[in-house]
C-alpha positions in Angstrom: 9.7 -7.3 -7.5 13.0 -6.5 -5.8 14.6 -3.0 -6.0 17.0 -2.5 -8.9 20.6 -3.4 -8.2 23.7 -1.4 -9.2 24.2 -3.7 -12.1 20.6 -3.3 -13.2 21.1 0.5 -13.0 24.0 0.2 -15.4 21.9 -1.8 -17.8 19.1 0.7 -17.4 21.3 3.5 -18.6 22.3 1.5 -21.7 18.7 0.5 -22.3 17.5 4.0 -22.2 20.2 5.3 -24.4 18.6 3.2 -27.1 15.0 3.9 -26.1 15.1 7.7 -25.8 14.9 8.1 -29.6 11.4 6.5 -29.4 10.0 9.0 -26.9 7.1 11.1 -28.0 7.9 14.5 -29.4 6.0 16.1 -26.5 8.6 14.8 -24.1 11.9 16.6 -23.9 14.8 15.6 -21.7 17.6 17.9 -20.4 20.5 17.9 -22.8 23.1 17.7 -20.1 21.9 14.6 -18.3 18.7 13.5 -19.9 19.3 9.8 -19.9 20.5 9.8 -16.3 17.4 11.8 -15.2 15.2 9.3 -17.1 17.0 6.4 -15.4 16.3 7.9 -12.0 12.7 8.5 -13.0 12.3 4.8 -14.0 13.9 3.5 -10.8 11.6 5.7 -8.7 8.6 4.6 -10.8 9.3 0.9 -10.2 10.1 1.3 -6.5 6.8 3.3 -6.0 4.6 0.4 -6.7 4.7 -1.2 -3.2 3.7 2.1 -1.7 0.7 2.4 -4.0 -0.4 -1.2 -3.2 0.0 -0.5 0.6 -2.2 2.6 0.2 -4.9 0.5 -1.5 -4.7 -2.3 1.0 -5.2 0.2 3.8 -8.1 1.7 2.0 -9.8 -1.6 1.4 -9.3 -2.7 5.1 -10.6 0.6 6.5 -13.5 1.2 4.1 -14.6 -2.4 4.3 -15.0 -2.8 0.6 -14.6 -6.0 -1.3 -15.9 -7.4 -4.6 -14.4 -6.2 -7.8 -12.4 -3.3 -6.2 -10.6 -5.8 -4.0 -10.1 -8.2 -6.9 -8.5 -5.5 -8.9 -6.0 -4.8 -6.2 -5.2 -8.6 -6.0 -4.7 -8.5 -9.8 -2.2 -5.6 -9.4 -0.3 -7.6 -6.8 -0.3 -10.6 -9.0 1.3 -8.6 -11.9 4.4 -8.3 -9.6 4.5 -12.0 -8.8 4.2 -13.4 -12.3 7.2 -15.8 -12.8 9.2 -14.9 -15.9 11.8 -16.8 -17.8 14.6 -14.3 -17.2 17.8 -15.1 -19.0 19.8 -11.9 -18.4 20.0 -8.8 -16.3 18.7 -6.8 -19.2 15.6 -9.1 -19.5 15.1 -8.8 -15.7 15.2 -5.0 -16.0 12.6 -5.0 -18.8 10.4 -7.4 -16.9 10.5 -5.1 -13.8 9.4 -2.2 -15.9 6.6 -4.1 -17.6 5.3 -5.3 -14.3 5.5 -1.9 -12.8 3.6 -0.4 -15.7 0.9 -3.0 -15.5 0.4 -2.3 -11.8 0.6 1.5 -12.2 -1.9 1.6 -15.0 -4.4 -0.7 -13.2 -4.2 1.3 -9.9 -4.4 4.6 -11.9 -7.7 3.5 -13.4 -9.0 2.2 -10.1 -8.0 5.5 -8.3 -9.6 7.6 -11.1 -12.8 5.6 -11.0 -13.1 6.0 -7.2 -12.3 9.7 -7.5 -14.8 10.4 -10.3 -17.6 8.2 -9.2 -17.4 8.7 -5.4 -15.0 11.6 -4.8 -12.9 9.1 -2.9 -9.3 9.1 -4.3 -7.1 6.7 -2.5 -3.7 8.0 -3.5 -2.5 11.6 -4.0 -0.3 10.8 -7.0 -1.6 11.5 -10.5 0.3 9.0 -12.6 -1.0 9.9 -16.1 2.0 11.7 -17.4 4.5 9.3 -15.8 2.6 6.4 -17.3 2.7 8.1 -20.7 6.5 8.4 -20.5 6.8 4.7 -19.6 4.4 3.8 -22.4 6.7 5.3 -24.9 9.8 3.7 -23.3 8.2 0.3 -23.5 7.2 1.0 -27.1 4.3 0.0 -29.3 2.5 -2.2 -30.0 3.2 -3.9 -26.6 2.3 -0.9 -24.5 -0.9 -0.5 -26.4 -1.7 -4.2 -25.7 -1.2 -3.6 -22.0 -3.4 -0.5 -22.0 -6.2 -2.5 -23.8 -6.0 -5.2 -21.2 -6.3 -2.6 -18.4 -9.3 -1.0 -20.1 -11.1 -4.3 -20.1 -10.5 -4.6 -16.4 -11.7 -1.1 -15.8 -14.9 -1.8 -17.9 -15.5 -4.8 -15.6 -15.0 -2.6 -12.5 -17.5 0.0 -13.8 -20.1 -2.6 -14.5 -19.6 -4.1 -11.0 -19.9 -0.7 -9.3 -23.3 0.0 -11.0 -24.7 -3.1 -9.4 -23.3 -2.4 -5.9 -26.1 -0.4 -4.3 -24.4 0.1 -0.9 -21.0 1.1 -2.1 -21.6 4.8 -2.3 -22.9 5.0 1.2 -20.0 3.0 2.5 -17.4 5.2 0.8 -19.1 8.4 2.0 -19.0 7.0 5.5 -15.3 6.1 5.0 -14.3 9.6 3.7 -16.3 11.4 6.4 -14.7 9.4 9.2 -11.2 9.7 7.7 -11.2 13.5 7.5 -7.7 13.7 5.9 -6.4 14.5 2.5 -4.7 11.4 0.9 -1.4 13.3 0.7 -1.5 13.7 4.5 -2.2 10.1 5.0 0.5 8.8 2.7 3.3 11.4 2.7 5.8 8.8 1.4 4.0 8.8 -1.9 4.4 12.5 -2.5 8.0 12.4 -1.2 8.8 9.6 -3.6 7.3 11.5 -6.6 9.8 14.3 -6.8 11.2 13.4 -10.2 11.2 16.0 -13.0 11.1 15.8 -16.7 10.4 18.4 -19.4 7.4 18.6 -21.7 7.8 20.7 -24.8 4.1 21.4 -25.1 3.8 23.0 -21.7 7.4 24.3 -21.3 7.4 23.3 -17.7 8.8 20.8 -15.3 6.7 17.7 -14.6 6.9 15.7 -11.5 6.4 12.0 -11.2 2.9 12.5 -10.1 
C-alpha cells in the first residue's frame, strides 16, 4: 500500500467534503479547516499501518510466539496486499482507506487482547477513537461488515489462546526481559499519532491514538 500521492491528496479533500456530512454527531471538526485537518488525519492513519505491522513483527520474533497470534498478523499484512480492480485515483484512495481500516481494526483487537489477557500490549497507540472516525467516513453498512469480520477473527484468537497453556509464561518472560514501555520501544508510533480532532461529548482535543 504506497503512500498517498499529491493527486490522491486532492481527491481525498474532495472525497471528504462529501463524507463529512455523514460523520457521527459526537465528532466535531474545526470550522476554519475541518476538511483539511481530516484529510491530514486520514493520510497519517493510512501511513501508520506499516509501523504497526513492524511493531508486531518485532514482538512475534522476540517473544517467540506463533499459532493464531502470528496468523492474525499475517492476515493484517494480507489485507494490504489484496489486489483490487482500480479504475481511477478516487477508487485507489478509497481502497487504501478500506485496507488501512481492516489492518488497524485487526491489530487493535489483537493488541487489546494481549493487553487484557496478559498485560502485554505491543503498541502504545490506542486506535479506538481514530477507528471510529474512519468507520463513519467509510460509512455503513460496509464499515459494520468489516467490524463483524474482525470480530469473528478475534473470537478465533480468544478460543486459540484458551488452549495454549504455555503462552502466558512465554509472554511474562518476554515482558520481564524487555523492561521497557512500548512507547519507549516504538517512538515513531507516538510521533506519528499527533493528529487532533474535536469531540463534542468531551469538548477536548483527541489525538490519533
